[in-house]
N, CA and C atoms as a LAMMPS dump frame, in Angstrom:
ITEM: TIMESTEP
0
ITEM: NUMBER OF ATOMS
318
ITEM: BOX BOUNDS ff ff ff
-5.0000000000000000e+02 5.0000000000000000e+02
-5.0000000000000000e+02 5.0000000000000000e+02
-5.0000000000000000e+02 5.0000000000000000e+02
ITEM: ATOMS id mol type element x y z
1 1 1 N -53.087 319.012 306.116
2 1 2 C -54.038 319.884 307.033
3 1 3 C -53.483 321.114 307.513
4 2 1 N -52.253 320.89 307.946
5 2 2 C -51.439 322.102 308.411
6 2 3 C -51.322 323.274 307.371
7 3 1 N -51.143 322.875 306.22
8 3 2 C -51.023 323.855 305.008
9 3 3 C -52.281 324.508 304.899
10 4 1 N -53.477 323.859 305.038
11 4 2 C -54.904 324.387 304.864
12 4 3 C -55.035 325.447 305.936
13 5 1 N -54.653 325.037 307.339
14 5 2 C -55.018 326.015 308.426
15 5 3 C -54.055 327.161 308.189
16 6 1 N -52.739 327.059 307.695
17 6 2 C -51.849 328.263 307.49
18 6 3 C -52.252 329.094 306.466
19 7 1 N -52.775 328.621 305.334
20 7 2 C -53.388 329.407 304.305
21 7 3 C -54.577 330.14 304.639
22 8 1 N -55.512 329.604 305.575
23 8 2 C -56.635 330.134 306.104
24 8 3 C -56.405 331.208 307.051
25 9 1 N -55.297 331.134 307.757
26 9 2 C -54.826 332.197 308.669
27 9 3 C -54.294 333.347 308.117
28 10 1 N -53.437 333.051 306.959
29 10 2 C -52.835 334.097 306.219
30 10 3 C -54.001 334.906 305.32
31 11 1 N -54.955 334.078 304.931
32 11 2 C -55.953 334.686 304.114
33 11 3 C -56.866 335.561 305.041
34 12 1 N -57.309 335.303 306.282
35 12 2 C -58.045 335.948 307.27
36 12 3 C -57.213 337.197 307.468
37 13 1 N -55.829 337.282 307.797
38 13 2 C -54.997 338.467 308.168
39 13 3 C -55.003 339.311 307.008
40 14 1 N -55.059 338.845 305.723
41 14 2 C -54.98 339.774 304.687
42 14 3 C -56.285 340.465 304.588
43 15 1 N -57.428 339.696 304.608
44 15 2 C -58.643 340.395 304.5
45 15 3 C -58.955 341.397 305.607
46 16 1 N -58.603 341.024 306.81
47 16 2 C -58.721 341.989 307.915
48 16 3 C -57.939 343.321 307.677
49 17 1 N -56.656 343.189 307.087
50 17 2 C -55.836 344.24 307.012
51 17 3 C -56.18 345.053 305.622
52 18 1 N -56.768 344.354 304.604
53 18 2 C -57.115 345.161 303.491
54 18 3 C -58.59 345.621 303.621
55 19 1 N -59.201 345.531 304.494
56 19 2 C -60.583 346.272 304.872
57 19 3 C -60.474 347.591 304.926
58 20 1 N -59.527 348.249 305.317
59 20 2 C -59.388 349.63 305.461
60 20 3 C -58.546 350.184 304.319
61 21 1 N -59.036 351.335 303.515
62 21 2 C -58.288 351.687 302.485
63 21 3 C -58.329 350.94 301.242
64 22 1 N -59.332 350.061 301.056
65 22 2 C -59.374 349.334 299.703
66 22 3 C -60.904 349.134 299.43
67 23 1 N -60.943 349.066 298.102
68 23 2 C -62.415 348.732 297.539
69 23 3 C -62.467 347.729 296.394
70 24 1 N -63.073 346.737 296.64
71 24 2 C -63.128 345.586 295.664
72 24 3 C -64.274 346.002 294.591
73 25 1 N -63.84 345.994 293.275
74 25 2 C -64.702 346.382 292.152
75 25 3 C -64.41 345.359 291.152
76 26 1 N -65.395 344.451 291.203
77 26 2 C -65.253 343.168 290.345
78 26 3 C -64.113 342.276 290.658
79 27 1 N -63.319 342.011 289.82
80 27 2 C -61.966 341.295 290.221
81 27 3 C -60.849 342.121 290.443
82 28 1 N -60.957 343.569 290.468
83 28 2 C -59.96 344.499 290.702
84 28 3 C -60.088 345.143 291.928
85 29 1 N -59.027 345.601 292.598
86 29 2 C -59.028 346.483 293.998
87 29 3 C -58.433 347.838 293.643
88 30 1 N -59.183 348.626 294.356
89 30 2 C -58.823 350.207 294.429
90 30 3 C -58.393 350.456 295.775
91 31 1 N -56.991 350.976 295.784
92 31 2 C -56.386 351.324 297.041
93 31 3 C -56.105 352.67 297.347
94 32 1 N -55.878 352.905 298.405
95 32 2 C -55.364 354.344 298.826
96 32 3 C -54.075 354.584 298.061
97 33 1 N -53.894 355.605 297.38
98 33 2 C -52.622 356.044 296.666
99 33 3 C -52.937 355.879 295.209
100 34 1 N -53.883 354.954 294.899
101 34 2 C -54.231 355.041 293.393
102 34 3 C -54.549 356.335 292.683
103 35 1 N -54.329 356.469 291.36
104 35 2 C -54.539 357.746 290.672
105 35 3 C -56.076 357.851 290.393
106 36 1 N -56.307 359.07 290.127
107 36 2 C -57.772 359.504 289.668
108 36 3 C -58.085 358.695 288.413
109 37 1 N -57.005 358.536 287.596
110 37 2 C -57.475 357.909 286.277
111 37 3 C -57.815 356.372 286.663
112 38 1 N -57.281 355.689 287.489
113 38 2 C -57.457 354.456 287.868
114 38 3 C -58.921 354.322 288.657
115 39 1 N -59.396 355.169 289.308
116 39 2 C -60.63 355.342 289.802
117 39 3 C -61.671 355.382 288.719
118 40 1 N -61.377 356.221 287.703
119 40 2 C -62.418 356.536 286.52
120 40 3 C -62.401 355.16 285.817
121 41 1 N -61.387 354.51 285.659
122 41 2 C -61.34 353.121 284.899
123 41 3 C -62.044 352.162 285.457
124 42 1 N -62.19 351.961 286.944
125 42 2 C -62.711 351.096 287.607
126 42 3 C -64.179 351.388 287.99
127 43 1 N -64.451 352.734 288.33
128 43 2 C -65.729 353.013 288.728
129 43 3 C -66.671 354.007 287.634
130 44 1 N -65.857 354.566 286.794
131 44 2 C -66.471 355.45 285.86
132 44 3 C -66.758 356.941 286.497
133 45 1 N -67.635 357.575 285.855
134 45 2 C -67.868 358.968 286.38
135 45 3 C -68.675 358.909 287.778
136 46 1 N -68.325 359.66 288.582
137 46 2 C -68.973 359.777 289.878
138 46 3 C -70.392 360.172 289.81
139 47 1 N -71.224 359.861 290.769
140 47 2 C -72.684 360.356 290.551
141 47 3 C -72.765 361.739 291.188
142 48 1 N -71.789 362.103 292.145
143 48 2 C -71.941 363.185 292.832
144 48 3 C -70.384 363.508 293.154
145 49 1 N -69.955 364.736 292.702
146 49 2 C -68.561 365.221 292.864
147 49 3 C -68.597 366.637 293.635
148 50 1 N -67.704 366.769 294.666
149 50 2 C -67.642 368.047 295.34
150 50 3 C -66.265 368.432 295.763
151 51 1 N -65.944 369.709 295.472
152 51 2 C -64.797 370.279 296.006
153 51 3 C -64.926 370.422 297.505
154 52 1 N -64.002 369.734 298.271
155 52 2 C -63.992 370.181 299.74
156 52 3 C -63.225 371.376 300.052
157 53 1 N -63.961 372.241 300.812
158 53 2 C -63.31 373.487 301.315
159 53 3 C -62.141 373.351 302.104
160 54 1 N -61.095 373.952 302.079
161 54 2 C -60.025 374.128 303.078
162 54 3 C -60.529 374.427 304.372
163 55 1 N -59.929 373.566 305.436
164 55 2 C -60.304 373.712 306.838
165 55 3 C -59.585 375.085 307.461
166 56 1 N -60.06 375.833 308.052
167 56 2 C -59.466 376.994 308.997
168 56 3 C -59.063 376.484 310.326
169 57 1 N -58.211 377.267 310.911
170 57 2 C -57.703 377.016 312.254
171 57 3 C -58.585 377.899 313.198
172 58 1 N -59.85 378.445 312.843
173 58 2 C -60.42 379.33 313.782
174 58 3 C -61.341 378.481 314.741
175 59 1 N -61.628 377.1 314.493
176 59 2 C -62.226 376.302 315.41
177 59 3 C -61.408 375.442 316.132
178 60 1 N -60.566 376.047 317.052
179 60 2 C -59.473 375.442 317.798
180 60 3 C -60.288 374.383 318.699
181 61 1 N -61.328 374.647 319.238
182 61 2 C -61.987 373.812 320.334
183 61 3 C -62.185 372.379 319.638
184 62 1 N -62.424 372.273 318.333
185 62 2 C -62.787 370.962 317.756
186 62 3 C -61.646 370.623 316.909
187 63 1 N -60.466 370.939 317.116
188 63 2 C -59.23 370.915 316.39
189 63 3 C -58.964 369.406 316.049
190 64 1 N -58.993 368.595 317.013
191 64 2 C -58.532 367.29 316.879
192 64 3 C -59.435 366.689 316.054
193 65 1 N -60.761 366.691 316.036
194 65 2 C -61.445 365.904 315.151
195 65 3 C -61.176 366.408 313.605
196 66 1 N -60.827 367.715 313.501
197 66 2 C -60.754 368.175 312.085
198 66 3 C -59.452 367.808 311.534
199 67 1 N -58.514 367.256 312.434
200 67 2 C -57.085 367.161 311.87
201 67 3 C -57.052 366.295 310.721
202 68 1 N -57.687 365.012 310.695
203 68 2 C -57.692 364.284 309.604
204 68 3 C -58.282 364.918 308.5
205 69 1 N -59.35 365.4 308.531
206 69 2 C -60.064 366.058 307.45
207 69 3 C -59.343 367.142 306.74
208 70 1 N -58.609 368.018 307.598
209 70 2 C -57.926 369.056 307.131
210 70 3 C -56.794 368.543 306.287
211 71 1 N -56.278 367.503 306.606
212 71 2 C -55.142 366.841 305.652
213 71 3 C -55.778 366.481 304.3
214 72 1 N -57.075 366.022 304.357
215 72 2 C -57.645 365.415 303.042
216 72 3 C -58.125 366.721 302.278
217 73 1 N -58.44 367.615 302.904
218 73 2 C -59.05 368.754 302.038
219 73 3 C -58.276 369.977 301.906
220 74 1 N -57.332 370.36 302.712
221 74 2 C -56.509 371.543 302.619
222 74 3 C -55.958 371.767 301.38
223 75 1 N -55.513 370.818 300.645
224 75 2 C -54.817 370.981 299.298
225 75 3 C -55.675 370.65 298.056
226 76 1 N -56.959 371.312 298.204
227 76 2 C -57.591 371.032 296.913
228 76 3 C -58.235 369.629 296.837
229 77 1 N -58.612 368.939 297.844
230 77 2 C -59.228 367.733 297.806
231 77 3 C -60.758 367.645 297.378
232 78 1 N -61.219 366.663 296.842
233 78 2 C -62.448 366.419 296.238
234 78 3 C -63.07 365.115 296.946
235 79 1 N -64.388 364.989 296.924
236 79 2 C -65.073 363.859 297.248
237 79 3 C -65.858 363.421 296.147
238 80 1 N -65.588 362.12 295.837
239 80 2 C -66.277 361.389 294.609
240 80 3 C -67.273 360.437 295.112
241 81 1 N -68.506 360.729 294.879
242 81 2 C -69.527 359.628 295.447
243 81 3 C -70.035 358.76 294.259
244 82 1 N -70.224 357.451 294.543
245 82 2 C -70.703 356.469 293.813
246 82 3 C -71.807 355.656 294.39
247 83 1 N -72.97 355.412 293.847
248 83 2 C -73.85 354.499 294.327
249 83 3 C -73.758 353.177 293.764
250 84 1 N -73.682 352.283 294.716
251 84 2 C -73.382 350.954 294.217
252 84 3 C -74.646 350.025 295.042
253 85 1 N -75.562 349.673 294.22
254 85 2 C -76.723 349.027 294.924
255 85 3 C -77.299 349.973 295.9
256 86 1 N -77.482 349.475 297.198
257 86 2 C -77.977 350.192 298.111
258 86 3 C -76.973 350.957 299.122
259 87 1 N -75.877 351.201 298.716
260 87 2 C -74.864 351.757 299.501
261 87 3 C -74.246 352.855 298.674
262 88 1 N -73.409 353.792 299.552
263 88 2 C -72.775 355.067 298.805
264 88 3 C -71.244 354.723 299.145
265 89 1 N -70.51 354.832 298.118
266 89 2 C -69.175 354.816 298.527
267 89 3 C -68.717 356.076 297.98
268 90 1 N -67.727 356.672 299.123
269 90 2 C -67.29 357.906 298.668
270 90 3 C -65.801 357.892 298.632
271 91 1 N -65.126 358.34 297.675
272 91 2 C -63.557 358.305 297.263
273 91 3 C -63.083 359.814 297.591
274 92 1 N -62.136 360.036 298.566
275 92 2 C -61.622 361.328 298.637
276 92 3 C -60.203 361.502 297.923
277 93 1 N -60.375 362.503 297.062
278 93 2 C -59.266 362.639 296.18
279 93 3 C -58.307 363.798 296.694
280 94 1 N -57.068 363.753 296.805
281 94 2 C -56.149 364.699 297.1
282 94 3 C -55.009 364.764 296.002
283 95 1 N -54.945 365.815 295.314
284 95 2 C -53.795 366.061 294.416
285 95 3 C -53.711 364.741 293.314
286 96 1 N -54.804 364.374 292.891
287 96 2 C -54.906 363.498 291.843
288 96 3 C -54.711 362.146 292.343
289 97 1 N -54.79 361.935 293.674
290 97 2 C -54.601 360.403 294.176
291 97 3 C -55.64 360.055 295.199
292 98 1 N -55.901 358.868 295.363
293 98 2 C -56.913 358.467 296.486
294 98 3 C -56.481 358.552 297.668
295 99 1 N -57.078 359.323 298.551
296 99 2 C -56.549 359.775 299.918
297 99 3 C -57.249 358.719 300.864
298 100 1 N -58.67 358.57 300.601
299 100 2 C -59.298 357.811 301.556
300 100 3 C -60.508 357.195 300.822
301 101 1 N -60.946 356.086 301.298
302 101 2 C -62.127 355.304 300.75
303 101 3 C -63.102 354.995 302.004
304 102 1 N -64.434 355.504 301.67
305 102 2 C -65.409 355.335 302.698
306 102 3 C -66.529 354.559 302.108
307 103 1 N -66.86 353.376 302.662
308 103 2 C -68.016 352.616 302.225
309 103 3 C -69.144 352.457 303.257
310 104 1 N -70.205 353.23 303.135
311 104 2 C -71.3 353.212 303.989
312 104 3 C -71.892 351.832 304.315
313 105 1 N -71.572 350.74 303.519
314 105 2 C -72.157 349.558 303.52
315 105 3 C -71.386 348.605 304.428
316 106 1 N -70.15 348.997 304.894
317 106 2 C -69.475 348.023 305.565
318 106 3 C -69.611 348.061 306.985
């Protein structure tokens, strides 16, 4: 009984931690840091692909909210969008690696 409870707690902690920066694709998991090749292997060609423009420092009043996006886009970042059922998954790619995973269905 103790073993079952311990395993349940560990599994819950893992799922709670894995919720950000991961995407389950069938029996595989895509994580931040994976390569563009891995994304293409798991998800195929994106439905929509856009080059993100580099952010400028001219909007200092809204600087804090742009800080995160500036990191993701200032070095040639791209956003790859995939439609999966009724949801849209956006993979942010920076220098050939997954920088962020956004799932509007979560």
